[in-house]
Chimera marker file (.cmm) of the C-alpha trace (Angstrom):
<marker_set name="trace">
<marker id="1" x="0.276" y="-0.202" z="-0.146" r="1" g="1" b="0" radius="0.5"/>
<marker id="2" x="2.839" y="2.425" z="1.068" r="1" g="1" b="0" radius="0.5"/>
<marker id="3" x="4.689" y="1.921" z="-2.572" r="1" g="1" b="0" radius="0.5"/>
<marker id="4" x="0.936" y="2.590" z="-4.682" r="1" g="1" b="0" radius="0.5"/>
<marker id="5" x="0.897" y="5.834" z="-2.477" r="1" g="1" b="0" radius="0.5"/>
<marker id="6" x="4.523" y="6.387" z="-2.830" r="1" g="1" b="0" radius="0.5"/>
<marker id="7" x="4.233" y="6.109" z="-6.956" r="1" g="1" b="0" radius="0.5"/>
<marker id="8" x="0.869" y="7.972" z="-7.028" r="1" g="1" b="0" radius="0.5"/>
<marker id="9" x="2.996" y="11.035" z="-5.350" r="1" g="1" b="0" radius="0.5"/>
<marker id="10" x="5.306" y="11.002" z="-7.506" r="1" g="1" b="0" radius="0.5"/>
<marker id="11" x="3.671" y="10.859" z="-11.225" r="1" g="1" b="0" radius="0.5"/>
<marker id="12" x="1.420" y="13.639" z="-9.325" r="1" g="1" b="0" radius="0.5"/>
<marker id="13" x="4.954" y="15.769" z="-8.553" r="1" g="1" b="0" radius="0.5"/>
<marker id="14" x="6.132" y="14.987" z="-12.283" r="1" g="1" b="0" radius="0.5"/>
<marker id="15" x="2.891" y="16.209" z="-13.393" r="1" g="1" b="0" radius="0.5"/>
<marker id="16" x="2.922" y="19.537" z="-11.546" r="1" g="1" b="0" radius="0.5"/>
<marker id="17" x="6.545" y="19.980" z="-12.343" r="1" g="1" b="0" radius="0.5"/>
<marker id="18" x="5.720" y="19.464" z="-16.123" r="1" g="1" b="0" radius="0.5"/>
<marker id="19" x="2.823" y="21.846" z="-15.577" r="1" g="1" b="0" radius="0.5"/>
<marker id="20" x="4.491" y="24.645" z="-14.235" r="1" g="1" b="0" radius="0.5"/>
<marker id="21" x="7.677" y="24.435" z="-16.829" r="1" g="1" b="0" radius="0.5"/>
<marker id="22" x="5.035" y="24.746" z="-19.598" r="1" g="1" b="0" radius="0.5"/>
<marker id="23" x="3.973" y="28.449" z="-17.596" r="1" g="1" b="0" radius="0.5"/>
<marker id="24" x="6.940" y="28.996" z="-17.131" r="1" g="1" b="0" radius="0.5"/>
<marker id="25" x="8.089" y="29.015" z="-20.778" r="1" g="1" b="0" radius="0.5"/>
<marker id="26" x="4.867" y="30.989" z="-21.981" r="1" g="1" b="0" radius="0.5"/>
<marker id="27" x="5.955" y="33.777" z="-19.626" r="1" g="1" b="0" radius="0.5"/>
<marker id="28" x="8.870" y="34.329" z="-20.797" r="1" g="1" b="0" radius="0.5"/>
<marker id="29" x="8.424" y="34.214" z="-24.743" r="1" g="1" b="0" radius="0.5"/>
<marker id="30" x="10.896" y="36.596" z="-26.050" r="1" g="1" b="0" radius="0.5"/>
<marker id="31" x="10.125" y="39.481" z="-28.016" r="1" g="1" b="0" radius="0.5"/>
<marker id="32" x="6.972" y="40.651" z="-27.253" r="1" g="1" b="0" radius="0.5"/>
<marker id="33" x="3.370" y="38.205" z="-27.218" r="1" g="1" b="0" radius="0.5"/>
<marker id="34" x="2.684" y="35.067" z="-28.998" r="1" g="1" b="0" radius="0.5"/>
<marker id="35" x="1.061" y="37.073" z="-31.811" r="1" g="1" b="0" radius="0.5"/>
<marker id="36" x="4.119" y="38.750" z="-32.414" r="1" g="1" b="0" radius="0.5"/>
<marker id="37" x="5.881" y="36.076" z="-32.730" r="1" g="1" b="0" radius="0.5"/>
<marker id="38" x="3.497" y="33.975" z="-34.727" r="1" g="1" b="0" radius="0.5"/>
<marker id="39" x="3.874" y="37.432" z="-37.087" r="1" g="1" b="0" radius="0.5"/>
<marker id="40" x="7.209" y="36.929" z="-37.376" r="1" g="1" b="0" radius="0.5"/>
<marker id="41" x="6.920" y="33.441" z="-38.785" r="1" g="1" b="0" radius="0.5"/>
<marker id="42" x="4.568" y="34.408" z="-41.364" r="1" g="1" b="0" radius="0.5"/>
<marker id="43" x="6.403" y="37.589" z="-42.422" r="1" g="1" b="0" radius="0.5"/>
<marker id="44" x="9.974" y="36.060" z="-41.843" r="1" g="1" b="0" radius="0.5"/>
<marker id="45" x="10.692" y="38.875" z="-40.318" r="1" g="1" b="0" radius="0.5"/>
<marker id="46" x="13.992" y="39.529" z="-37.895" r="1" g="1" b="0" radius="0.5"/>
<marker id="47" x="15.604" y="42.071" z="-35.530" r="1" g="1" b="0" radius="0.5"/>
<marker id="48" x="18.517" y="41.517" z="-38.063" r="1" g="1" b="0" radius="0.5"/>
<marker id="49" x="20.349" y="45.083" z="-36.656" r="1" g="1" b="0" radius="0.5"/>
<marker id="50" x="18.200" y="47.188" z="-39.955" r="1" g="1" b="0" radius="0.5"/>
<marker id="51" x="17.426" y="50.676" z="-37.811" r="1" g="1" b="0" radius="0.5"/>
<marker id="52" x="16.842" y="53.261" z="-40.387" r="1" g="1" b="0" radius="0.5"/>
<marker id="53" x="13.472" y="53.915" z="-42.425" r="1" g="1" b="0" radius="0.5"/>
<marker id="54" x="15.660" y="53.042" z="-45.840" r="1" g="1" b="0" radius="0.5"/>
<marker id="55" x="16.468" y="50.093" z="-44.498" r="1" g="1" b="0" radius="0.5"/>
<marker id="56" x="13.001" y="49.017" z="-44.787" r="1" g="1" b="0" radius="0.5"/>
<marker id="57" x="10.795" y="47.605" z="-47.900" r="1" g="1" b="0" radius="0.5"/>
<marker id="58" x="7.381" y="47.996" z="-46.264" r="1" g="1" b="0" radius="0.5"/>
<marker id="59" x="5.352" y="49.827" z="-43.676" r="1" g="1" b="0" radius="0.5"/>
<marker id="60" x="4.443" y="46.179" z="-42.420" r="1" g="1" b="0" radius="0.5"/>
<marker id="61" x="7.665" y="45.992" z="-42.006" r="1" g="1" b="0" radius="0.5"/>
<marker id="62" x="8.899" y="48.900" z="-40.650" r="1" g="1" b="0" radius="0.5"/>
<marker id="63" x="6.466" y="48.552" z="-37.909" r="1" g="1" b="0" radius="0.5"/>
<marker id="64" x="7.193" y="44.737" z="-36.878" r="1" g="1" b="0" radius="0.5"/>
<marker id="65" x="10.892" y="46.512" z="-36.249" r="1" g="1" b="0" radius="0.5"/>
<marker id="66" x="9.634" y="49.437" z="-33.959" r="1" g="1" b="0" radius="0.5"/>
<marker id="67" x="7.132" y="46.950" z="-32.109" r="1" g="1" b="0" radius="0.5"/>
<marker id="68" x="10.049" y="44.346" z="-31.738" r="1" g="1" b="0" radius="0.5"/>
<marker id="69" x="13.349" y="45.537" z="-32.148" r="1" g="1" b="0" radius="0.5"/>
<marker id="70" x="15.539" y="47.472" z="-30.270" r="1" g="1" b="0" radius="0.5"/>
<marker id="71" x="17.412" y="50.683" z="-31.022" r="1" g="1" b="0" radius="0.5"/>
<marker id="72" x="15.088" y="51.399" z="-34.323" r="1" g="1" b="0" radius="0.5"/>
<marker id="73" x="15.364" y="55.193" z="-35.141" r="1" g="1" b="0" radius="0.5"/>
<marker id="74" x="12.074" y="54.830" z="-37.090" r="1" g="1" b="0" radius="0.5"/>
<marker id="75" x="9.693" y="56.826" z="-35.276" r="1" g="1" b="0" radius="0.5"/>
<marker id="76" x="10.808" y="60.231" z="-34.889" r="1" g="1" b="0" radius="0.5"/>
<marker id="77" x="8.140" y="62.072" z="-33.331" r="1" g="1" b="0" radius="0.5"/>
<marker id="78" x="6.959" y="58.689" z="-30.997" r="1" g="1" b="0" radius="0.5"/>
<marker id="79" x="3.469" y="58.710" z="-31.991" r="1" g="1" b="0" radius="0.5"/>
<marker id="80" x="3.950" y="54.964" z="-32.787" r="1" g="1" b="0" radius="0.5"/>
<marker id="81" x="4.016" y="55.460" z="-36.812" r="1" g="1" b="0" radius="0.5"/>
<marker id="82" x="7.146" y="54.508" z="-38.337" r="1" g="1" b="0" radius="0.5"/>
<marker id="83" x="8.538" y="55.573" z="-41.330" r="1" g="1" b="0" radius="0.5"/>
<marker id="84" x="5.674" y="57.992" z="-41.593" r="1" g="1" b="0" radius="0.5"/>
<marker id="85" x="6.952" y="60.473" z="-44.850" r="1" g="1" b="0" radius="0.5"/>
<marker id="86" x="8.310" y="56.909" z="-46.982" r="1" g="1" b="0" radius="0.5"/>
<marker id="87" x="6.119" y="53.836" z="-46.068" r="1" g="1" b="0" radius="0.5"/>
<marker id="88" x="3.330" y="54.621" z="-43.384" r="1" g="1" b="0" radius="0.5"/>
<marker id="89" x="1.968" y="57.850" z="-45.471" r="1" g="1" b="0" radius="0.5"/>
<link id1="1" id2="2" r="1" g="1" b="0" radius="0.2"/>
<link id1="2" id2="3" r="1" g="1" b="0" radius="0.2"/>
<link id1="3" id2="4" r="1" g="1" b="0" radius="0.2"/>
<link id1="4" id2="5" r="1" g="1" b="0" radius="0.2"/>
<link id1="5" id2="6" r="1" g="1" b="0" radius="0.2"/>
<link id1="6" id2="7" r="1" g="1" b="0" radius="0.2"/>
<link id1="7" id2="8" r="1" g="1" b="0" radius="0.2"/>
<link id1="8" id2="9" r="1" g="1" b="0" radius="0.2"/>
<link id1="9" id2="10" r="1" g="1" b="0" radius="0.2"/>
<link id1="10" id2="11" r="1" g="1" b="0" radius="0.2"/>
<link id1="11" id2="12" r="1" g="1" b="0" radius="0.2"/>
<link id1="12" id2="13" r="1" g="1" b="0" radius="0.2"/>
<link id1="13" id2="14" r="1" g="1" b="0" radius="0.2"/>
<link id1="14" id2="15" r="1" g="1" b="0" radius="0.2"/>
<link id1="15" id2="16" r="1" g="1" b="0" radius="0.2"/>
<link id1="16" id2="17" r="1" g="1" b="0" radius="0.2"/>
<link id1="17" id2="18" r="1" g="1" b="0" radius="0.2"/>
<link id1="18" id2="19" r="1" g="1" b="0" radius="0.2"/>
<link id1="19" id2="20" r="1" g="1" b="0" radius="0.2"/>
<link id1="20" id2="21" r="1" g="1" b="0" radius="0.2"/>
<link id1="21" id2="22" r="1" g="1" b="0" radius="0.2"/>
<link id1="22" id2="23" r="1" g="1" b="0" radius="0.2"/>
<link id1="23" id2="24" r="1" g="1" b="0" radius="0.2"/>
<link id1="24" id2="25" r="1" g="1" b="0" radius="0.2"/>
<link id1="25" id2="26" r="1" g="1" b="0" radius="0.2"/>
<link id1="26" id2="27" r="1" g="1" b="0" radius="0.2"/>
<link id1="27" id2="28" r="1" g="1" b="0" radius="0.2"/>
<link id1="28" id2="29" r="1" g="1" b="0" radius="0.2"/>
<link id1="29" id2="30" r="1" g="1" b="0" radius="0.2"/>
<link id1="30" id2="31" r="1" g="1" b="0" radius="0.2"/>
<link id1="31" id2="32" r="1" g="1" b="0" radius="0.2"/>
<link id1="32" id2="33" r="1" g="1" b="0" radius="0.2"/>
<link id1="33" id2="34" r="1" g="1" b="0" radius="0.2"/>
<link id1="34" id2="35" r="1" g="1" b="0" radius="0.2"/>
<link id1="35" id2="36" r="1" g="1" b="0" radius="0.2"/>
<link id1="36" id2="37" r="1" g="1" b="0" radius="0.2"/>
<link id1="37" id2="38" r="1" g="1" b="0" radius="0.2"/>
<link id1="38" id2="39" r="1" g="1" b="0" radius="0.2"/>
<link id1="39" id2="40" r="1" g="1" b="0" radius="0.2"/>
<link id1="40" id2="41" r="1" g="1" b="0" radius="0.2"/>
<link id1="41" id2="42" r="1" g="1" b="0" radius="0.2"/>
<link id1="42" id2="43" r="1" g="1" b="0" radius="0.2"/>
<link id1="43" id2="44" r="1" g="1" b="0" radius="0.2"/>
<link id1="44" id2="45" r="1" g="1" b="0" radius="0.2"/>
<link id1="45" id2="46" r="1" g="1" b="0" radius="0.2"/>
<link id1="46" id2="47" r="1" g="1" b="0" radius="0.2"/>
<link id1="47" id2="48" r="1" g="1" b="0" radius="0.2"/>
<link id1="48" id2="49" r="1" g="1" b="0" radius="0.2"/>
<link id1="49" id2="50" r="1" g="1" b="0" radius="0.2"/>
<link id1="50" id2="51" r="1" g="1" b="0" radius="0.2"/>
<link id1="51" id2="52" r="1" g="1" b="0" radius="0.2"/>
<link id1="52" id2="53" r="1" g="1" b="0" radius="0.2"/>
<link id1="53" id2="54" r="1" g="1" b="0" radius="0.2"/>
<link id1="54" id2="55" r="1" g="1" b="0" radius="0.2"/>
<link id1="55" id2="56" r="1" g="1" b="0" radius="0.2"/>
<link id1="56" id2="57" r="1" g="1" b="0" radius="0.2"/>
<link id1="57" id2="58" r="1" g="1" b="0" radius="0.2"/>
<link id1="58" id2="59" r="1" g="1" b="0" radius="0.2"/>
<link id1="59" id2="60" r="1" g="1" b="0" radius="0.2"/>
<link id1="60" id2="61" r="1" g="1" b="0" radius="0.2"/>
<link id1="61" id2="62" r="1" g="1" b="0" radius="0.2"/>
<link id1="62" id2="63" r="1" g="1" b="0" radius="0.2"/>
<link id1="63" id2="64" r="1" g="1" b="0" radius="0.2"/>
<link id1="64" id2="65" r="1" g="1" b="0" radius="0.2"/>
<link id1="65" id2="66" r="1" g="1" b="0" radius="0.2"/>
<link id1="66" id2="67" r="1" g="1" b="0" radius="0.2"/>
<link id1="67" id2="68" r="1" g="1" b="0" radius="0.2"/>
<link id1="68" id2="69" r="1" g="1" b="0" radius="0.2"/>
<link id1="69" id2="70" r="1" g="1" b="0" radius="0.2"/>
<link id1="70" id2="71" r="1" g="1" b="0" radius="0.2"/>
<link id1="71" id2="72" r="1" g="1" b="0" radius="0.2"/>
<link id1="72" id2="73" r="1" g="1" b="0" radius="0.2"/>
<link id1="73" id2="74" r="1" g="1" b="0" radius="0.2"/>
<link id1="74" id2="75" r="1" g="1" b="0" radius="0.2"/>
<link id1="75" id2="76" r="1" g="1" b="0" radius="0.2"/>
<link id1="76" id2="77" r="1" g="1" b="0" radius="0.2"/>
<link id1="77" id2="78" r="1" g="1" b="0" radius="0.2"/>
<link id1="78" id2="79" r="1" g="1" b="0" radius="0.2"/>
<link id1="79" id2="80" r="1" g="1" b="0" radius="0.2"/>
<link id1="80" id2="81" r="1" g="1" b="0" radius="0.2"/>
<link id1="81" id2="82" r="1" g="1" b="0" radius="0.2"/>
<link id1="82" id2="83" r="1" g="1" b="0" radius="0.2"/>
<link id1="83" id2="84" r="1" g="1" b="0" radius="0.2"/>
<link id1="84" id2="85" r="1" g="1" b="0" radius="0.2"/>
<link id1="85" id2="86" r="1" g="1" b="0" radius="0.2"/>
<link id1="86" id2="87" r="1" g="1" b="0" radius="0.2"/>
<link id1="87" id2="88" r="1" g="1" b="0" radius="0.2"/>
<link id1="88" id2="89" r="1" g="1" b="0" radius="0.2"/>
</marker_set>
């Protein structure tokens, strides 16, 4: 009887540990939310060091960069819309 109880406790601890591990991985998702990560895969945009509007090819790409990549210089008036004179008119 003691062995059965011990096995049940071990199984429950393993299940709980796996549950917490998955929760921690979801909370530590890199670069924004899971939706942004889906957009990253869908459009193949990556933070590759580009920071200026002249290096972008579309408004969508520039928006991805200012929302997900560090040190961008594409939103001069800080209104959340990048490259207003070039791509996002």
